[in-house]
C-alpha positions in Angstrom: 61.7 -52.8 -74.1 60.4 -50.5 -71.4 62.4 -50.1 -68.2 61.9 -48.3 -65.0 64.5 -47.0 -62.5 63.3 -47.5 -59.0 63.7 -44.2 -57.1 65.1 -44.1 -53.6 62.6 -45.0 -50.9 60.0 -45.8 -53.6 57.7 -48.7 -52.8 57.9 -51.8 -55.0 54.2 -51.6 -55.9 54.5 -48.0 -57.2 57.5 -49.0 -59.4 55.6 -52.0 -60.6 52.6 -49.9 -61.5 54.9 -47.5 -63.5 56.5 -50.4 -65.3 53.1 -51.8 -66.3 51.9 -48.4 -67.5 55.1 -48.0 -69.6 54.6 -51.6 -71.1 51.1 -50.7 -72.0 52.1 -47.5 -73.7 54.8 -49.3 -75.6 52.3 -51.9 -76.8 54.3 -54.9 -75.5 51.3 -57.1 -74.6 49.4 -56.3 -77.8 52.5 -57.3 -79.8 52.8 -60.6 -77.8 49.1 -61.4 -78.4 49.5 -60.6 -82.1 52.6 -62.9 -82.5 51.2 -65.7 -80.4 50.1 -67.6 -83.4 51.3 -67.5 -87.0 48.9 -65.5 -89.2 49.0 -66.2 -92.9 49.5 -63.1 -95.1 46.0 -63.5 -96.6 44.4 -63.6 -93.2 46.3 -60.5 -92.2 45.2 -58.6 -95.3 41.6 -59.8 -94.7 41.7 -58.6 -91.0 43.1 -55.2 -92.0 40.5 -54.8 -94.7 37.7 -55.7 -92.3 39.0 -53.2 -89.8 39.0 -50.5 -92.4 35.4 -51.3 -93.4 34.4 -51.2 -89.8 36.0 -47.8 -89.3 34.4 -46.5 -92.5 30.9 -47.6 -91.5 31.4 -46.1 -88.0 32.4 -42.8 -89.6 29.4 -42.8 -92.0 26.9 -43.6 -89.3 28.4 -40.8 -87.1 28.0 -38.4 -90.0 24.5 -39.5 -90.7 23.5 -39.0 -87.1 24.9 -35.5 -87.2 22.8 -34.5 -90.2 19.6 -36.1 -89.0 16.9 -33.7 -88.1 15.5 -34.1 -84.6 12.0 -32.9 -83.9 
């Protein structure tokens, strides 16, 4: 859990901004969203496989664009 020590004479808004940034870096909100509903193991595997396919297709299309001849 991220924590922030408030410095002397530091405005609350600045400390709050630092706390939000540290929460985002730690991935707290993403973890909360992921755990909001139960996900069956088969759904999780399917989601992970779909993400891998999407990454692969993105990489292939990037490589194809690089080798394409432009006239």
